[in-house]
Backbone as CSV, one residue per row, in Angstrom:
resi,resn,N_x,N_y,N_z,CA_x,CA_y,CA_z,C_x,C_y,C_z
1,MET,13.149,5.133,-17.028,11.670,5.327,-16.196,10.601,4.111,-17.018
2,ALA,10.079,3.934,-16.080,9.050,2.805,-16.523,8.034,3.192,-17.354
3,GLU,7.270,2.105,-18.239,6.103,2.732,-19.120,4.697,3.457,-18.184
4,LYS,4.917,2.088,-17.210,3.482,2.375,-16.442,3.834,2.325,-14.664
5,LEU,3.033,2.863,-14.022,3.273,2.541,-12.464,1.980,2.052,-11.617
6,LYS,2.381,0.878,-10.816,1.256,0.812,-10.141,1.107,1.284,-8.828
7,ILE,0.158,2.017,-8.329,-0.079,2.779,-7.387,-0.818,2.329,-6.354
8,THR,-0.815,1.875,-5.120,-1.601,1.455,-4.146,-1.949,2.123,-2.982
9,LEU,-3.012,2.235,-2.632,-3.252,3.155,-1.522,-2.823,2.630,-0.094
10,VAL,-1.963,2.774,0.824,-2.039,2.081,1.935,-1.986,2.914,3.264
11,LYS,-2.579,3.817,3.344,-2.887,4.865,4.391,-4.041,5.599,4.202
12,SER,-4.985,5.794,5.125,-6.286,6.676,4.867,-5.873,8.025,4.788
13,PRO,-6.437,8.547,3.797,-6.399,10.120,3.592,-7.768,10.692,4.326
14,ILE,-8.013,10.382,5.230,-9.403,11.033,6.161,-8.711,12.028,6.897
15,SER,-7.685,12.123,7.619,-7.188,12.940,8.352,-6.027,13.750,7.622
16,ALA,-5.980,13.746,6.007,-4.972,14.511,5.700,-5.408,15.996,5.217
17,VAL,-4.424,16.660,4.758,-4.993,17.830,4.347,-6.228,17.921,3.099
18,PRO,-6.970,18.545,2.974,-7.914,18.307,1.835,-7.315,18.430,0.549
19,LYS,-6.591,19.210,0.456,-5.613,19.548,-1.149,-5.143,17.713,-1.345
20,HIS,-4.383,17.228,-0.317,-4.052,15.873,-0.377,-5.258,14.896,-0.743
21,ARG,-6.409,15.065,-0.024,-7.376,14.051,-0.411,-7.899,14.005,-1.871
22,ARG,-7.972,15.246,-2.274,-8.282,15.408,-3.725,-7.524,14.787,-4.925
23,THR,-6.073,15.198,-4.446,-4.842,14.529,-4.920,-5.260,12.811,-5.479
24,VAL,-5.453,12.208,-3.859,-5.610,10.763,-4.077,-7.135,10.202,-4.670
25,GLU,-7.893,11.044,-4.818,-8.994,10.878,-5.557,-8.863,11.020,-7.128
26,ALA,-8.084,11.932,-7.501,-7.614,12.099,-8.893,-6.540,11.168,-9.344
27,LEU,-5.997,10.446,-8.635,-5.296,9.268,-9.139,-5.963,8.100,-9.156
28,GLY,-7.458,8.117,-8.690,-8.579,7.228,-9.091,-8.424,6.152,-8.034
29,LEU,-7.855,6.619,-6.654,-7.741,5.782,-5.595,-9.047,6.236,-4.524
30,THR,-9.876,5.326,-4.574,-11.151,5.701,-3.598,-11.161,4.884,-2.506
31,LYS,-10.659,3.689,-2.454,-10.722,2.802,-1.282,-9.298,2.496,-0.548
32,MET,-9.048,1.987,0.612,-7.651,1.412,0.812,-7.635,0.366,0.387
33,HIS,-6.142,0.133,-0.236,-5.553,-1.242,-0.695,-5.967,-1.063,-2.195
34,LYS,-6.926,-0.090,-2.846,-6.999,-0.366,-4.197,-5.665,0.194,-4.869
35,THR,-5.710,-0.530,-5.790,-4.316,-0.002,-6.778,-5.048,0.091,-8.193
36,VAL,-4.096,0.937,-8.940,-4.732,1.501,-10.109,-3.063,1.446,-11.115
37,GLU,-3.207,1.412,-12.073,-2.084,1.403,-13.102,-2.309,2.796,-14.192
38,LEU,-1.159,3.836,-13.800,-1.023,4.966,-14.448,0.245,5.084,-15.271
39,PRO,0.166,5.854,-16.351,1.333,6.203,-17.463,2.292,6.787,-16.319
40,ASP,3.858,6.701,-16.714,4.827,7.143,-15.786,5.156,8.274,-16.602
41,ASN,4.306,9.413,-16.204,4.772,11.022,-16.505,4.599,11.723,-15.799
42,LYS,5.421,13.008,-16.004,5.575,14.279,-14.900,4.413,14.586,-14.418
43,ALA,3.124,14.551,-14.733,2.145,14.615,-13.956,1.486,13.775,-12.961
44,THR,1.892,12.649,-13.547,1.538,11.531,-12.190,2.903,11.262,-11.161
45,ARG,3.960,11.701,-11.748,4.982,12.098,-10.764,4.527,12.808,-9.702
46,GLY,4.350,13.905,-10.243,3.871,15.319,-9.640,3.161,14.764,-8.159
47,MET,2.081,14.040,-8.578,1.038,13.829,-7.695,1.620,12.874,-6.857
48,ILE,2.331,11.325,-7.206,2.737,10.917,-6.151,3.767,11.535,-5.536
49,GLN,4.556,12.736,-5.554,5.290,13.384,-4.562,4.658,14.068,-3.683
50,GLN,3.528,14.498,-4.098,2.872,15.309,-2.959,2.127,14.199,-2.009
51,VAL,1.438,13.290,-2.332,1.021,12.415,-1.154,1.723,10.882,-1.094
52,GLY,2.979,10.918,-1.435,3.777,9.605,-1.357,3.746,9.137,-0.213
53,TYR,3.616,9.499,1.068,3.482,9.201,2.265,2.212,8.297,2.748
54,MET,1.126,8.348,1.500,0.094,7.574,1.461,0.035,6.382,0.698
55,LEU,1.219,6.291,-0.039,0.940,5.211,-1.134,2.363,4.521,-1.501
56,LYS,2.071,3.323,-2.218,3.288,2.651,-2.437,3.278,2.405,-4.134
57,VAL,4.128,2.689,-4.272,4.559,2.705,-6.290,5.446,1.553,-6.152
58,GLU,4.979,0.865,-7.564,5.767,-0.055,-8.282,5.952,0.174,-9.754
59,GLU,7.164,0.260,-10.507,7.462,0.487,-11.559,6.868,-0.905,-12.514
60,ILE,6.330,-1.104,-13.474,5.971,-1.947,-14.064,6.301,-1.983,-15.555
């Protein structure tokens, strides 16, 4: 596993399920094409698994 993950929002959460919208906000992604670096742990991986269809994830 990598130390950090680079996560980018590539699909708008407007039409998504409300729970998925809150998960995207919890990841720190507020706008389209915004990128955040988060630690690679089980909590982050779980959130990515839930809303992965809206994200682009890279290991760094």
